[in-house]
N, C-alpha and C positions, 0 to 999 in steps of 0.2 A: 764254775765260771761265774764271774760277777757281772751283772748287766751294767752297761754304761749309760750316761745321760743321753747320748745321741740316739741310742736304740729306744730309750724311753720316750724321747721326743717324737720318733716315728710312730711308736705305739699310740700316743695321744692323738696324732693326726689321723690315723686309721680309725680310732674309736670315734672321733668327732665327725669325720667325713663319711664313714660307713663303707669304705672300699679302698683298695690299693691304688687304683688309678686316680681317684679324687685326692687321696692323701699325697700321691706323687706330685700332682699339680700344685698343691699348696707348698710342698717342701722343695719343689723344683728338682726332683729326682725321678728316675723311671720306675714304673710299677714293679718290675722284677726286683729292683734293689730294695724297694719297700718290703716286698714279700720275703726276701732273704733276711732283712733286719728283724722282721717279726719272728721268723723261724729261729733265728739266733737267740732272740730274747726268750722264746718258749723253751729252748734247750737249756739256757742259762738258769731259768726258773723252774725247769722240770714241770711245766704246766701248760695246758692249752688255754690260750687267751681269747680266741675268737672261734665262733662257728659260722659257717657260711650259709646264708639263707637267701630267699628271693628278695629280701629287703637289703641284702648286702652283708657286711661283716658285723656280727652281733657279739657283744662281750659275753664270755662265760662268767661263772661265779668267780673264778680266779682272776679273770680280766677286770671284773668290777672292783675287786679288792685292789688290784694294781692301779686302776684308774684313780681311786681315792688317794693313794700314796703319790701317784704321778702328778696329780693336780697340786698337792702340797709342795712337791719338789719344784714344780713349775712356778708356783707363787714365790718360793724362796729365791729362785733365779731371777724372776721379774723384779722382786724387791731389791736384790743386790744390784741389778742393772740400773734400777731407778736411783739408788743412792749414788752410784758412780757417775751417772749422767745428769743427775739433778742440778748440779752446780753449773752446767753448761748454759751459755747465754740463750741459745735457741734449742727447741726440742728437735729430736731426730728419731729415727726408727719408724716402726709401724704401730698404729693404734686403730683398733676396730671398734666402731660404735654400732650397737643394735638400736633400731628405732621403728616405731609404727609408720605405716605408709605415708600418712599426711605430713608428719614431721620430716620424714626422709626425703619427700619430694619437694616440699615447699619452704622448708626452713634450713635444713642442714647444708644444702649446696652453697648458699651464700655464706653461712657461718663458717663452714669448713674451709671455704676458699680464703676467707679473711685470716683464719688461723694458719693456713698453709702459706699465705704470703709473708706472714711474720716468722714462719719457721720453714724455710725452703728445703731442709733435709728431712722433714717429717712426711711420712706416708699415712694418709687417713683413709680408712675403708668404712663405708656405710653399709650395714647389713639391714635391708628392709624386708621384713617377713611378716605375714599376716598371722602372727602368733607371738607368744611371750618368748623372748630370747632366753636361752638356757645359759646363765652365767656360770653355773656350777661345772659345766662341761667346757668352759672357756670358749663358747661360741663368739664371744666378744669381750673386750676389756671393760666395757661399761655399756649400759643400756638406758634408753629413754623410754619411760612407760607412762601410761595415762592413769595409773593408780599406784599407790604406794604399797609394795609387797610387805607382808607382815611376818613371813617366815624366813628361815635361813640366816646365814651369817653374812649380812649385806649392809652396805652403807647406803642410806637413802636420803636424798636432799631434794626439797621442792625447788623446781626451777622457776616456774611462772604459771599463772592462770591464762586461759585463752577463751574466747567467746565463739559461739556458734549461733546461726540463724537459719530460718527457712528461706530458700532461694529458688528462683526460676528465671528463665530467660524472658526478655520482653516479648519475643516471638511467641513463646508458649502462652504467656499471659494474654496477649492480644487474641489468640485463637481459641481460648478455652473460657469456661465459666469463671466469673470473678472469684477471687479468694479474699474474703474480708475477715473471716474468723478461722480458728483452728478446725472447727467442725466442717468447714467447706473443703478441707483437704481430702475427706473421704470420697469426694467425687472426682478426684484427680489421680493421675498416674504417679505413684511415689517411687522414688529412687533411693536405695540404701544398701546396707550390708546384707549379704546372704545370712539369713537368721541363724542357721546352725553353725556358722563359722565365725560368729562374734566371740572373740577370745577374751574380751574384758567387758564386764558389765557397763563400764563407763562409755562404751562405744554404742550402746543400744539407744541411740537418740530417738528414733521413731517411736519406740515403745514408750519413751518418756513423754511424748506429746500425744499419745493415744492413737497412733497409727498401727493397725494390726495386719496390713497387707503391703508387701513390697513387690511391686509389679516389675521393676527393673532392678536387679541386684548384682553387686560385685563385692569381692573382698578388698577391692582397691578404691581408695578415696579419689585418686586421679581419674579412674574410669567412671565413677559416679558423677564427677563434675563435668567430664566430657559429655556424658549423656545429657545432663542438665543444660550445658552450654549449647548443645545441638537442638534444644527445644523438645527433648523427649519426655520431660516431666519435672517434678518438684523434688528437691532434696534438702537435707540439712547440711550446711557447709560451715567449715571453720572460717571465721572472718579473715584470718591471715592468708587464705587461699584466694580470696576474691580479687585482689589486684592482678592475679594471673588469669582471671576469667572475667574481663570487664563487661561481658554481655549479661552477666547474672545480676539480678536485683533481689535485695532483701524484701521479704513480705511478712505480714502479720508480726512486725517487730514489737508491737505493744503487747502481744500475747505470748510470744515465744522468744526467749533469749536464754540460751544455755551457757553454763560456765563449766569448764573442765580444767584440769591441771596437768602439767608435765613434771615428771620426777626423774632425777638422775640416780641410777642404781649402779653400785660398784661392788666388787669383792671386798669384804672386810679386810682381807689380808693385804690389800693394796693401800691401806690408809697411810702408810709411811713411805710410799713410793712417790718421791717428789716430782718425778716426770709426769706421772699420771695425775697427781694433784694439780699441777700447773695446767695441764690440758683440761681437766675437769672445770677448773675455775674459768678458763677462757671460753670453754663451750657453754657453760651456764650463763656467763655474762653476754655472750654473743646471741644465744637463743632469746634471752629476755629482751635485748635490744631489738632483735629482728621481729619478734611478735609485736612489740609496741609500735615499731615503724610500720609494719604491714597493716595492723589494725587501724592505725590512724589514717591510712589511705582508703579505707572503706567508707562509703557513704551510707546513711540510713536508707 
């Protein structure tokens, strides 16, 4: 029996989602049908593709080999679809973007809304995870990162730089000892990332300014900024987030001004996909404009 593409598509969904129910939700079919498709594929290939564990469905060695071939087939299908739809006036279908929390919360909603207005048949999904998005497993069609990956068959393009400063609420500043220098920060409650969950060196802002204790920590930028807005302490914030938190003030700006960058990372196999190329161009342009607009709205 020869496996068909539809069964392979189901296999890829189970491999990505780690279970029948989760894959069924993505594919919009019931878990029992997903299970039957996997069983049929295993019979066709005469190989066990998954083992079941406490973590869900885990690929066997044979499953890993099929995953590699399945991803190649999926890329070919995507490329063919891109060629067929690339000449259309507006974009359609579904595109998923992986992004770090700050970008996903404060930049992508506005940018994606603008792209969606220009392309009413396009469905855009934003995957915000406190870790690096795994493009090789097709968790997303493209990802925004804070450092340029150096390995793998990837297309990497610099989007824009952005700035960060130390901030605190006026209420906090009124009620606590003055902060005139970076050394003064040691006497204050610092807010930042959970140290052992920092997934990219570029996010270790507090270490860069000599802070070795994080009294209030979260893996989410928005949670950190909520803490600071409520007067709970001092944190490092992206300038583009400050218009959304008008109660926060930049401090020690003459001593601390950090610059980081956003990069757009894509599958190398998608470089001829006109649909994704057009979306990537619109996304890059939109993010550059949005960062510039929001940074202009922040005062020293």
